[in-house]
GUKE-367527 format. One record per residue (C-alpha): x, y, z; residue number from 1. Coordinates in pm, 1 decimal, m for minus. Example, Ala and Ser with C-alpha at 12.3 -4.5 7.8 and 13.67 -1.06 7.14 Angstrom:
BEGIN
<r u="1230.0" v="m450.0" w="780.0" num="1"/>
<r u="1367.0" v="m106.0" w="714.0" num="2"/>
//
This chain:
BEGIN
<r u="m6764.5" v="25256.6" w="m832.6" num="1"/>
<r u="m7124.5" v="25327.9" w="m933.7" num="2"/>
<r u="m7367.3" v="25523.5" w="m717.1" num="3"/>
<r u="m7559.0" v="25203.9" w="m642.2" num="4"/>
<r u="m7236.2" v="25026.5" w="m545.6" num="5"/>
<r u="m7131.0" v="25303.7" w="m309.7" num="6"/>
<r u="m7471.8" v="25311.4" w="m140.1" num="7"/>
<r u="m7485.7" v="24933.4" w="m106.2" num="8"/>
<r u="m7135.0" v="24906.9" w="38.9" num="9"/>
<r u="m7202.6" v="25200.6" w="268.5" num="10"/>
<r u="m7508.2" v="25023.1" w="403.3" num="11"/>
<r u="m7308.2" v="24702.2" w="445.3" num="12"/>
<r u="m6992.8" v="24835.4" w="611.4" num="13"/>
<r u="m7076.5" v="25164.3" w="784.6" num="14"/>
<r u="m7263.3" v="25171.0" w="1116.0" num="15"/>
<r u="m7620.9" v="25288.9" w="1089.0" num="16"/>
<r u="m7590.5" v="25615.4" w="1284.6" num="17"/>
<r u="m7708.5" v="25859.0" w="1014.3" num="18"/>
<r u="m8024.9" v="25884.1" w="807.4" num="19"/>
<r u="m7822.9" v="25961.2" w="495.9" num="20"/>
<r u="m7985.4" v="26079.5" w="174.5" num="21"/>
<r u="m7956.8" v="25844.5" w="m126.9" num="22"/>
<r u="m7711.1" v="26059.4" w="m321.4" num="23"/>
<r u="m7334.0" v="26023.2" w="m348.3" num="24"/>
<r u="m7146.4" v="26352.7" w="m358.0" num="25"/>
<r u="m6836.8" v="26350.1" w="m576.1" num="26"/>
<r u="m6693.1" v="26701.0" w="m607.8" num="27"/>
<r u="m6754.9" v="27064.1" w="m524.3" num="28"/>
<r u="m6663.2" v="27416.6" w="m626.4" num="29"/>
<r u="m6759.0" v="27732.1" w="m442.3" num="30"/>
<r u="m7112.2" v="27690.2" w="m304.9" num="31"/>
<r u="m7195.3" v="27403.8" w="m543.7" num="32"/>
<r u="m7151.8" v="27025.3" w="m528.7" num="33"/>
<r u="m7207.6" v="26751.0" w="m785.9" num="34"/>
<r u="m7316.0" v="26393.3" w="m724.6" num="35"/>
<r u="m7206.0" v="26073.6" w="m897.7" num="36"/>
<r u="m7477.8" v="26118.5" w="m1158.5" num="37"/>
<r u="m7347.1" v="26462.8" w="m1249.3" num="38"/>
<r u="m7638.2" v="26649.7" w="m1089.3" num="39"/>
<r u="m7550.0" v="26993.5" w="m954.3" num="40"/>
<r u="m7669.3" v="27123.4" w="m616.5" num="41"/>
<r u="m7641.6" v="27451.2" w="m428.9" num="42"/>
<r u="m7507.9" v="27360.9" w="m85.2" num="43"/>
<r u="m7668.3" v="27562.5" w="194.4" num="44"/>
<r u="m7565.6" v="27297.2" w="447.1" num="45"/>
<r u="m7189.3" v="27339.6" w="398.0" num="46"/>
<r u="m7104.5" v="27034.8" w="605.6" num="47"/>
<r u="m7341.4" v="27178.2" w="872.2" num="48"/>
<r u="m7174.2" v="27519.5" w="899.1" num="49"/>
<r u="m6824.2" v="27380.7" w="836.9" num="50"/>
<r u="m6710.2" v="27463.9" w="483.3" num="51"/>
<r u="m6641.5" v="27832.9" w="540.9" num="52"/>
<r u="m6467.2" v="27885.6" w="206.3" num="53"/>
<r u="m6693.2" v="27647.4" w="19.2" num="54"/>
<r u="m6528.5" v="27388.9" w="m203.1" num="55"/>
<r u="m6210.3" v="27386.3" w="m408.4" num="56"/>
<r u="m6058.1" v="27708.7" w="m273.5" num="57"/>
<r u="m5711.5" v="27707.0" w="m428.3" num="58"/>
<r u="m5534.5" v="27909.3" w="m158.7" num="59"/>
<r u="m5675.7" v="27688.3" w="115.2" num="60"/>
<r u="m5574.0" v="27371.8" w="m66.6" num="61"/>
<r u="m5224.4" v="27505.1" w="m134.9" num="62"/>
<r u="m5169.7" v="27596.3" w="230.8" num="63"/>
<r u="m5259.8" v="27244.5" w="344.1" num="64"/>
<r u="m5050.3" v="27078.9" w="70.8" num="65"/>
<r u="m4750.5" v="27292.1" w="161.8" num="66"/>
<r u="m4773.2" v="27190.5" w="528.0" num="67"/>
<r u="m4833.5" v="26825.9" w="439.5" num="68"/>
<r u="m4501.9" v="26821.6" w="256.2" num="69"/>
<r u="m4323.2" v="26957.5" w="565.2" num="70"/>
<r u="m4467.3" v="26767.1" w="862.5" num="71"/>
<r u="m4820.9" v="26637.0" w="891.8" num="72"/>
<r u="m4825.2" v="26521.3" w="1254.9" num="73"/>
<r u="m4614.2" v="26503.8" w="1565.9" num="74"/>
<r u="m4678.2" v="26444.4" w="1934.2" num="75"/>
<r u="m4769.7" v="26731.4" w="2165.3" num="76"/>
<r u="m4444.1" v="26646.7" w="2341.6" num="77"/>
<r u="m4303.6" v="26877.1" w="2074.7" num="78"/>
<r u="m4430.9" v="27202.7" w="1929.7" num="79"/>
<r u="m4471.2" v="27331.7" w="1575.2" num="80"/>
<r u="m4506.0" v="27677.8" w="1426.5" num="81"/>
<r u="m4862.3" v="27633.9" w="1289.6" num="82"/>
<r u="m5013.0" v="27557.7" w="1631.6" num="83"/>
<r u="m4839.2" v="27855.0" w="1793.8" num="84"/>
<r u="m4936.0" v="28085.9" w="1508.4" num="85"/>
<r u="m5302.4" v="27983.1" w="1524.3" num="86"/>
<r u="m5311.2" v="28015.4" w="1903.0" num="87"/>
<r u="m5162.5" v="28364.4" w="1881.9" num="88"/>
<r u="m5411.3" v="28475.7" w="1616.1" num="89"/>
<r u="m5711.7" v="28345.3" w="1809.2" num="90"/>
<r u="m5599.0" v="28497.9" w="2138.1" num="91"/>
<r u="m5501.3" v="28834.5" w="1989.8" num="92"/>
<r u="m5838.0" v="28862.7" w="1817.1" num="93"/>
<r u="m6049.3" v="28762.9" w="2116.4" num="94"/>
<r u="m6098.0" v="28832.1" w="2486.2" num="95"/>
<r u="m5928.1" v="28505.1" w="2584.0" num="96"/>
<r u="m5573.2" v="28432.1" w="2695.5" num="97"/>
<r u="m5513.8" v="28061.4" w="2631.5" num="98"/>
<r u="m5633.5" v="27792.0" w="2393.9" num="99"/>
<r u="m5648.3" v="27413.0" w="2399.8" num="100"/>
<r u="m5674.9" v="27233.8" w="2064.8" num="101"/>
<r u="m5865.8" v="26912.6" w="2001.2" num="102"/>
<r u="m6049.2" v="26756.1" w="1706.3" num="103"/>
<r u="m6419.2" v="26837.7" w="1730.8" num="104"/>
<r u="m6691.1" v="27036.7" w="1898.3" num="105"/>
<r u="m6789.5" v="26763.5" w="2138.6" num="106"/>
<r u="m6425.4" v="26734.3" w="2252.2" num="107"/>
<r u="m6406.6" v="27110.4" w="2299.4" num="108"/>
<r u="m6714.8" v="27089.4" w="2519.7" num="109"/>
<r u="m6571.0" v="26799.1" w="2718.0" num="110"/>
<r u="m6261.2" v="27009.6" w="2781.5" num="111"/>
<r u="m6478.7" v="27301.9" w="2894.2" num="112"/>
<r u="m6677.5" v="27079.6" w="3132.0" num="113"/>
<r u="m6357.6" v="26941.3" w="3283.9" num="114"/>
<r u="m6200.0" v="27285.6" w="3314.4" num="115"/>
<r u="m6502.8" v="27430.6" w="3494.9" num="116"/>
<r u="m6503.7" v="27143.5" w="3742.9" num="117"/>
<r u="m6129.9" v="27159.8" w="3797.7" num="118"/>
<r u="m6145.2" v="27536.5" w="3853.7" num="119"/>
<r u="m6423.8" v="27496.4" w="4111.3" num="120"/>
<r u="m6242.1" v="27206.7" w="4278.9" num="121"/>
<r u="m5935.4" v="27425.4" w="4330.1" num="122"/>
<r u="m6127.3" v="27734.0" w="4439.4" num="123"/>
<r u="m6444.4" v="27607.9" w="4607.7" num="124"/>
<r u="m6376.5" v="27251.3" w="4710.4" num="125"/>
<r u="m6472.0" v="26903.9" w="4598.4" num="126"/>
<r u="m6849.5" v="26945.0" w="4622.0" num="127"/>
<r u="m6872.5" v="27230.2" w="4371.8" num="128"/>
<r u="m6928.9" v="27023.9" w="4059.1" num="129"/>
<r u="m7280.5" v="27106.5" w="3939.4" num="130"/>
<r u="m7329.5" v="27249.1" w="3591.0" num="131"/>
<r u="m7637.0" v="27426.3" w="3459.6" num="132"/>
<r u="m7714.7" v="27378.8" w="3092.9" num="133"/>
<r u="m8019.7" v="27481.8" w="2889.9" num="134"/>
<r u="m8319.7" v="27285.5" w="2775.4" num="135"/>
<r u="m8338.0" v="27239.9" w="2397.8" num="136"/>
<r u="m7958.9" v="27274.8" w="2370.9" num="137"/>
<r u="m7711.3" v="27060.6" w="2180.3" num="138"/>
<r u="m7347.7" v="27022.5" w="2282.7" num="139"/>
<r u="m7224.1" v="26697.5" w="2132.0" num="140"/>
<r u="m7235.0" v="26319.0" w="2140.6" num="141"/>
<r u="m6969.9" v="26213.3" w="2393.5" num="142"/>
<r u="m7107.7" v="26132.2" w="2736.4" num="143"/>
<r u="m7028.5" v="26461.8" w="2908.7" num="144"/>
<r u="m7141.0" v="26676.3" w="2616.2" num="145"/>
<r u="m7444.6" v="26451.2" w="2572.1" num="146"/>
<r u="m7545.6" v="26500.8" w="2934.3" num="147"/>
<r u="m7527.1" v="26878.9" w="2899.3" num="148"/>
<r u="m7741.3" v="26851.8" w="2585.3" num="149"/>
<r u="m8087.9" v="26942.5" w="2708.3" num="150"/>
<r u="m8284.1" v="26711.6" w="2478.3" num="151"/>
<r u="m8392.2" v="26370.7" w="2603.2" num="152"/>
<r u="m8421.7" v="26225.4" w="2253.9" num="153"/>
<r u="m8041.5" v="26231.0" w="2220.8" num="154"/>
<r u="m7985.0" v="26083.9" w="2568.6" num="155"/>
<r u="m8229.6" v="25794.1" w="2561.6" num="156"/>
<r u="m8059.6" v="25458.0" w="2598.3" num="157"/>
<r u="m7720.7" v="25595.5" w="2707.2" num="158"/>
<r u="m7775.1" v="25620.6" w="3081.4" num="159"/>
<r u="m7656.5" v="25657.6" w="3341.2" num="160"/>
<r u="m7543.4" v="26002.2" w="3231.8" num="161"/>
<r u="m7283.0" v="26199.4" w="3424.3" num="162"/>
<r u="m7414.6" v="26338.0" w="3754.1" num="163"/>
<r u="m7446.4" v="26699.8" w="3855.3" num="164"/>
<r u="m7611.3" v="26844.7" w="3542.6" num="165"/>
<r u="m7924.1" v="27060.0" w="3570.4" num="166"/>
<r u="m8133.6" v="27222.2" w="3298.3" num="167"/>
<r u="m8271.0" v="27575.0" w="3289.0" num="168"/>
<r u="m8496.2" v="27732.0" w="3026.6" num="169"/>
<r u="m8313.2" v="27914.4" w="2747.9" num="170"/>
<r u="m8362.8" v="28292.0" w="2750.7" num="171"/>
<r u="m8525.6" v="28265.6" w="3097.3" num="172"/>
<r u="m8288.1" v="28403.8" w="3359.9" num="173"/>
<r u="m8522.5" v="28329.0" w="3649.4" num="174"/>
<r u="m8502.1" v="27957.5" w="3572.0" num="175"/>
<r u="m8122.7" v="27977.4" w="3611.9" num="176"/>
<r u="m8148.3" v="28164.6" w="3941.4" num="177"/>
<r u="m8370.2" v="27886.8" w="4077.1" num="178"/>
<r u="m8099.5" v="27626.9" w="4011.4" num="179"/>
<r u="m7786.3" v="27810.1" w="4124.7" num="180"/>
<r u="m7641.3" v="27712.3" w="4462.2" num="181"/>
<r u="m7305.7" v="27691.9" w="4639.1" num="182"/>
<r u="m7216.1" v="27380.2" w="4438.1" num="183"/>
<r u="m7267.8" v="27536.6" w="4094.5" num="184"/>
<r u="m6937.6" v="27539.3" w="3905.5" num="185"/>
<r u="m7044.6" v="27626.8" w="3551.5" num="186"/>
<r u="m7322.1" v="27753.5" w="3327.6" num="187"/>
<r u="m7325.0" v="27641.2" w="2963.9" num="188"/>
<r u="m7524.6" v="27794.5" w="2682.4" num="189"/>
<r u="m7523.1" v="27849.3" w="2307.2" num="190"/>
<r u="m7530.0" v="28207.7" w="2179.9" num="191"/>
<r u="m7769.4" v="28074.9" w="1917.8" num="192"/>
<r u="m7926.3" v="27736.4" w="1980.5" num="193"/>
<r u="m7854.5" v="27557.0" w="1654.6" num="194"/>
<r u="m7987.2" v="27202.3" w="1662.5" num="195"/>
<r u="m8261.6" v="27324.5" w="1894.0" num="196"/>
<r u="m8418.2" v="27542.2" w="1624.5" num="197"/>
<r u="m8192.2" v="27842.3" w="1547.8" num="198"/>
<r u="m8287.4" v="28039.4" w="1859.0" num="199"/>
<r u="m8070.8" v="28347.5" w="1930.7" num="200"/>
<r u="m8009.8" v="28455.4" w="2288.5" num="201"/>
<r u="m8160.2" v="28779.8" w="2416.8" num="202"/>
<r u="m7903.9" v="29041.6" w="2516.0" num="203"/>
<r u="m8059.5" v="29113.2" w="2856.8" num="204"/>
<r u="m8055.4" v="28741.7" w="2933.0" num="205"/>
<r u="m7683.9" v="28710.6" w="2853.0" num="206"/>
<r u="m7606.3" v="29022.9" w="3053.1" num="207"/>
<r u="m7779.6" v="28883.9" w="3360.3" num="208"/>
<r u="m7609.3" v="28545.1" w="3328.0" num="209"/>
<r u="m7270.9" v="28716.3" w="3288.9" num="210"/>
<r u="m7330.4" v="28927.8" w="3601.1" num="211"/>
<r u="m7442.2" v="28626.3" w="3803.1" num="212"/>
<r u="m7136.7" v="28420.8" w="3706.4" num="213"/>
<r u="m6901.9" v="28704.3" w="3792.8" num="214"/>
<r u="m7063.2" v="28762.4" w="4132.3" num="215"/>
<r u="m7065.1" v="28395.0" w="4231.3" num="216"/>
<r u="m6738.9" v="28292.3" w="4060.6" num="217"/>
<r u="m6917.9" v="28048.3" w="3831.7" num="218"/>
<r u="m6750.2" v="27959.3" w="3501.5" num="219"/>
<r u="m6955.0" v="28094.0" w="3211.5" num="220"/>
<r u="m6913.5" v="27869.9" w="2905.7" num="221"/>
<r u="m7035.5" v="27967.4" w="2561.2" num="222"/>
<r u="m7072.5" v="27688.3" w="2307.2" num="223"/>
<r u="m6975.8" v="27862.4" w="1982.3" num="224"/>
<r u="m6905.4" v="27541.1" w="1795.1" num="225"/>
<r u="m7153.5" v="27643.5" w="1525.1" num="226"/>
<r u="m7176.9" v="28020.8" w="1574.0" num="227"/>
<r u="m6803.6" v="28088.9" w="1597.2" num="228"/>
<r u="m6549.2" v="28160.7" w="1324.5" num="229"/>
<r u="m6747.1" v="28413.7" w="1122.5" num="230"/>
<r u="m7080.0" v="28234.5" w="1095.4" num="231"/>
<r u="m7276.8" v="28529.7" w="1237.6" num="232"/>
<r u="m7079.4" v="28803.4" w="1061.1" num="233"/>
<r u="m6847.8" v="28849.5" w="1359.7" num="234"/>
<r u="m6548.0" v="28631.9" w="1441.0" num="235"/>
<r u="m6741.5" v="28512.3" w="1747.6" num="236"/>
<r u="m7116.4" v="28552.8" w="1796.3" num="237"/>
<r u="m7084.2" v="28689.4" w="2149.6" num="238"/>
<r u="m6916.5" v="28998.8" w="2003.6" num="239"/>
<r u="m7257.8" v="29101.1" w="1868.9" num="240"/>
<r u="m7382.2" v="29123.6" w="2226.7" num="241"/>
<r u="m7069.4" v="29281.2" w="2375.4" num="242"/>
<r u="m7059.9" v="29003.1" w="2635.4" num="243"/>
<r u="m6761.3" v="28774.9" w="2684.9" num="244"/>
<r u="m6770.5" v="28432.4" w="2853.3" num="245"/>
<r u="m6492.6" v="28283.5" w="3063.4" num="246"/>
<r u="m6457.2" v="27978.1" w="2840.6" num="247"/>
<r u="m6559.3" v="27916.5" w="2479.9" num="248"/>
<r u="m6579.8" v="27605.5" w="2262.8" num="249"/>
<r u="m6507.0" v="27624.3" w="1888.3" num="250"/>
<r u="m6501.8" v="27372.8" w="1602.3" num="251"/>
<r u="m6698.8" v="27330.4" w="1276.5" num="252"/>
<r u="m6589.6" v="27628.0" w="1062.4" num="253"/>
<r u="m6253.4" v="27665.2" w="1236.3" num="254"/>
<r u="m6079.4" v="27421.2" w="1003.3" num="255"/>
<r u="m6298.1" v="27484.0" w="700.1" num="256"/>
<r u="m6346.8" v="27109.0" w="661.9" num="257"/>
<r u="m6029.7" v="26974.9" w="825.1" num="258"/>
<r u="m6132.1" v="26840.4" w="1168.4" num="259"/>
<r u="m6023.7" v="27067.5" w="1454.3" num="260"/>
<r u="m6176.2" v="27194.6" w="1776.7" num="261"/>
<r u="m6061.6" v="27446.6" w="2032.5" num="262"/>
<r u="m6141.6" v="27550.9" w="2386.9" num="263"/>
<r u="m6044.3" v="27906.9" w="2473.6" num="264"/>
<r u="m6026.1" v="28042.3" w="2826.1" num="265"/>
<r u="m5930.5" v="28350.9" w="3019.9" num="266"/>
<r u="m5607.7" v="28321.2" w="3218.3" num="267"/>
<r u="m5775.3" v="28286.2" w="3558.6" num="268"/>
<r u="m5962.0" v="27977.5" w="3445.9" num="269"/>
<r u="m5697.9" v="27833.2" w="3213.6" num="270"/>
<r u="m5462.0" v="27806.5" w="3511.6" num="271"/>
<r u="m5687.7" v="27538.8" w="3661.7" num="272"/>
<r u="m5536.0" v="27288.0" w="3419.0" num="273"/>
<r u="m5190.9" v="27147.4" w="3487.1" num="274"/>
<r u="m4985.4" v="26907.7" w="3269.7" num="275"/>
<r u="m5162.7" v="26572.6" w="3266.3" num="276"/>
<r u="m5510.2" v="26709.9" w="3341.3" num="277"/>
<r u="m5622.7" v="26699.4" w="2980.8" num="278"/>
<r u="m5480.4" v="26601.2" w="2644.0" num="279"/>
<r u="m5553.2" v="26508.1" w="2282.8" num="280"/>
<r u="m5325.2" v="26303.1" w="2058.7" num="281"/>
<r u="m5428.2" v="26487.5" w="1745.5" num="282"/>
<r u="m5504.6" v="26822.8" w="1909.9" num="283"/>
<r u="m5288.0" v="27093.7" w="1756.7" num="284"/>
<r u="m5198.4" v="26874.2" w="1461.8" num="285"/>
<r u="m4982.9" v="27091.1" w="1230.4" num="286"/>
<r u="m5192.6" v="27013.8" w="923.1" num="287"/>
<r u="m5520.4" v="27097.3" w="1100.2" num="288"/>
<r u="m5382.5" v="27413.6" w="1261.0" num="289"/>
<r u="m5243.6" v="27524.0" w="924.2" num="290"/>
<r u="m5592.1" v="27486.4" w="774.2" num="291"/>
<r u="m5748.9" v="27674.9" w="1064.2" num="292"/>
<r u="m5484.1" v="27945.4" w="1051.5" num="293"/>
<r u="m5559.0" v="27998.8" w="684.3" num="294"/>
<r u="m5933.4" v="28016.9" w="753.8" num="295"/>
<r u="m5898.3" v="28277.0" w="1029.5" num="296"/>
<r u="m5654.9" v="28481.5" w="820.6" num="297"/>
<r u="m5898.3" v="28486.6" w="528.6" num="298"/>
<r u="m6180.7" v="28590.2" w="758.0" num="299"/>
<r u="m5985.2" v="28877.0" w="905.4" num="300"/>
<r u="m5780.4" v="28994.2" w="608.6" num="301"/>
<r u="m5949.0" v="28883.3" w="287.5" num="302"/>
<r u="m6301.0" v="29020.7" w="324.4" num="303"/>
<r u="m6469.7" v="28690.6" w="409.4" num="304"/>
<r u="m6595.8" v="28813.8" w="745.9" num="305"/>
<r u="m6739.3" v="29127.3" w="590.0" num="306"/>
<r u="m6905.7" v="28922.0" w="318.5" num="307"/>
<r u="m7062.3" v="28695.6" w="581.3" num="308"/>
<r u="m7207.1" v="28999.0" w="756.2" num="309"/>
<r u="m7347.8" v="29157.2" w="439.3" num="310"/>
<r u="m7470.6" v="28831.4" w="284.7" num="311"/>
<r u="m7626.6" v="28737.0" w="617.7" num="312"/>
<r u="m7835.1" v="29054.1" w="618.2" num="313"/>
<r u="m7940.0" v="28990.2" w="259.1" num="314"/>
<r u="m8033.0" v="28628.2" w="330.6" num="315"/>
<r u="m8244.0" v="28740.2" w="625.4" num="316"/>
<r u="m8421.8" v="28998.0" w="408.3" num="317"/>
<r u="m8502.8" v="28742.0" w="138.9" num="318"/>
<r u="m8631.8" v="28490.5" w="394.0" num="319"/>
<r u="m8849.5" v="28760.2" w="551.7" num="320"/>
<r u="m8997.0" v="28823.6" w="207.0" num="321"/>
<r u="m9083.6" v="28453.3" w="181.9" num="322"/>
<r u="m9251.4" v="28471.0" w="521.9" num="323"/>
<r u="m9474.6" v="28749.6" w="392.7" num="324"/>
<r u="m9563.2" v="28536.6" w="91.5" num="325"/>
<r u="m9620.2" v="28197.0" w="256.4" num="326"/>
<r u="m9857.3" v="28177.7" w="551.4" num="327"/>
<r u="m9708.9" v="27852.7" w="675.7" num="328"/>
<r u="m9373.6" v="28022.2" w="748.4" num="329"/>
<r u="m9426.3" v="28125.5" w="1110.2" num="330"/>
<r u="m9090.9" v="28283.7" w="1191.0" num="331"/>
<r u="m8751.2" v="28379.4" w="1053.2" num="332"/>
<r u="m8467.1" v="28396.7" w="1304.0" num="333"/>
<r u="m8093.1" v="28372.0" w="1340.0" num="334"/>
<r u="m7775.4" v="28575.7" w="1314.0" num="335"/>
<r u="m7564.0" v="28639.4" w="1004.7" num="336"/>
<r u="m7533.5" v="28334.9" w="781.5" num="337"/>
<r u="m7702.5" v="28114.3" w="1038.9" num="338"/>
<r u="m8070.6" v="28159.6" w="966.9" num="339"/>
<r u="m8377.7" v="27945.2" w="1012.8" num="340"/>
<r u="m8739.3" v="27944.5" w="904.5" num="341"/>
<r u="m9002.1" v="27788.4" w="1127.5" num="342"/>
<r u="m9285.2" v="27626.5" w="934.9" num="343"/>
<r u="m9605.6" v="27445.8" w="1022.9" num="344"/>
<r u="m9578.1" v="27196.2" w="738.7" num="345"/>
<r u="m9344.3" v="26897.2" w="715.2" num="346"/>
<r u="m8981.2" v="27012.6" w="700.6" num="347"/>
<r u="m8872.7" v="26676.5" w="563.8" num="348"/>
<r u="m9089.9" v="26729.0" w="256.2" num="349"/>
<r u="m8940.4" v="27073.8" w="196.5" num="350"/>
<r u="m8584.9" v="26943.2" w="227.9" num="351"/>
<r u="m8660.1" v="26648.0" w="m2.5" num="352"/>
<r u="m8827.1" v="26868.2" w="m264.0" num="353"/>
<r u="m8545.2" v="27122.4" w="m246.3" num="354"/>
<r u="m8292.7" v="26845.5" w="m308.4" num="355"/>
<r u="m8489.0" v="26724.1" w="m609.3" num="356"/>
<r u="m8462.6" v="27077.8" w="m748.6" num="357"/>
<r u="m8089.0" v="27109.9" w="m678.8" num="358"/>
<r u="m8068.3" v="27264.3" w="m330.7" num="359"/>
<r u="m7926.4" v="27104.0" w="m16.3" num="360"/>
<r u="m8081.6" v="27211.9" w="315.5" num="361"/>
<r u="m8077.5" v="27080.3" w="671.9" num="362"/>
<r u="m8332.9" v="27081.6" w="951.2" num="363"/>
<r u="m8295.9" v="27217.9" w="1304.0" num="364"/>
<r u="m8539.2" v="27061.8" w="1545.6" num="365"/>
<r u="m8882.9" v="26943.7" w="1443.6" num="366"/>
<r u="m9016.7" v="27249.0" w="1259.1" num="367"/>
<r u="m8719.8" v="27460.1" w="1145.3" num="368"/>
<r u="m8511.5" v="27459.1" w="828.9" num="369"/>
<r u="m8159.0" v="27590.9" w="875.5" num="370"/>
<r u="m7955.6" v="27792.5" w="623.7" num="371"/>
<r u="m7578.8" v="27778.5" w="685.4" num="372"/>
<r u="m7407.0" v="27828.9" w="346.3" num="373"/>
<r u="m7034.7" v="27889.2" w="292.7" num="374"/>
<r u="m6934.4" v="28235.3" w="412.2" num="375"/>
<r u="m6828.4" v="28325.3" w="58.9" num="376"/>
<r u="m7187.6" v="28306.6" w="m70.0" num="377"/>
<r u="m7291.2" v="28604.1" w="m281.7" num="378"/>
<r u="m7620.2" v="28790.9" w="m306.4" num="379"/>
<r u="m7666.8" v="28649.6" w="m655.8" num="380"/>
<r u="m7626.3" v="28296.2" w="m521.2" num="381"/>
<r u="m7873.3" v="28370.4" w="m243.3" num="382"/>
<r u="m8121.8" v="28484.2" w="m508.6" num="383"/>
<r u="m8065.2" v="28156.3" w="m693.4" num="384"/>
<r u="m8123.1" v="27962.5" w="m372.0" num="385"/>
<r u="m8446.9" v="28151.4" w="m298.9" num="386"/>
<r u="m8576.4" v="28070.6" w="m647.3" num="387"/>
<r u="m8517.2" v="27698.5" w="m592.3" num="388"/>
<r u="m8657.6" v="27713.6" w="m239.6" num="389"/>
<r u="m8980.2" v="27869.5" w="m363.7" num="390"/>
<r u="m9028.8" v="27577.3" w="m601.0" num="391"/>
<r u="m8983.8" v="27337.7" w="m307.3" num="392"/>
<r u="m9223.8" v="27537.1" w="m90.3" num="393"/>
<r u="m9487.1" v="27547.0" w="m363.3" num="394"/>
<r u="m9465.9" v="27168.5" w="m403.9" num="395"/>
<r u="m9460.9" v="27101.1" w="m28.9" num="396"/>
<r u="m9766.5" v="27310.1" w="59.2" num="397"/>
<r u="m9991.2" v="27109.4" w="m173.9" num="398"/>
//
């Protein structure tokens, strides 16, 4: 099918929920993708922080093919080796004791919301159901996750939202203290606000929130859907701060492109769930958990995590150099290979001009461009990206 045919049929048959770009991607290798016209692009979107190993990784493909030939799906009424192996690896390399598998980040957040309320119900009583989330946050598109997303633009038209959700100011502990009461069951925050503009948390802020939750027996939930699984140079971003939550949501990079989500919890909180309290037909799917198991193994044992850390520092350095060169770049911020530049010119123009020159980028909020390449990206590839980006910046500023 031609590019025009694909675009026309897409417009005809697929619901209009995305402002998709008018290109049709056909194949990829490493950090590069090609469209139907044969044009080559550097991909610093990576499925929005998903394609950890980039494209066409032979070991990753072989692991999935091997599992597909054995058993690709079964009910959670039965158990398979891949799901147990992945659970063990995640638990043994984290501060958590149990894991629940699902299919996406928004589902992982829904599970975390339910777990916090069920824990409070068992330990504080029926009225303890209020959750504090942060303004400018993003936690997903299902109704519970949408309600905890502190941005009205995503919520408009979908009311009534779920009750009992309050919003504090990110990195402002006093605003949380003002909202906490005897009915507070959970506090939700991102270690780095992604969709909200690549805003990292301050260590003192996280320390105070952790102390408060411990003292008042409030479930502390970290949304690491985007920051988890090596994105920041650590397996989980909270490791950078030395602060562990009670519950954590994962997805995106966990499967390297195969859909999978996970909610991890410490034993005390995991025990709030009993059989029948929560479930997912495809959660723990043997093909998805095989993919995720391979990803985590490569991070831990094949140098990918170390590369993410080193390449992240290099990317930050190169973006800081651009800030010194271009007055309209107001800030560079992020952790590891999750970086953003805040600009006071139109981000849409920069992204469009970058694409025309063979570079795929994604925005984060109204004034930030996000850089979330595959974790295998090299310094040489970062240099290539910077060269293309400068062309786009030069065009966009005029």
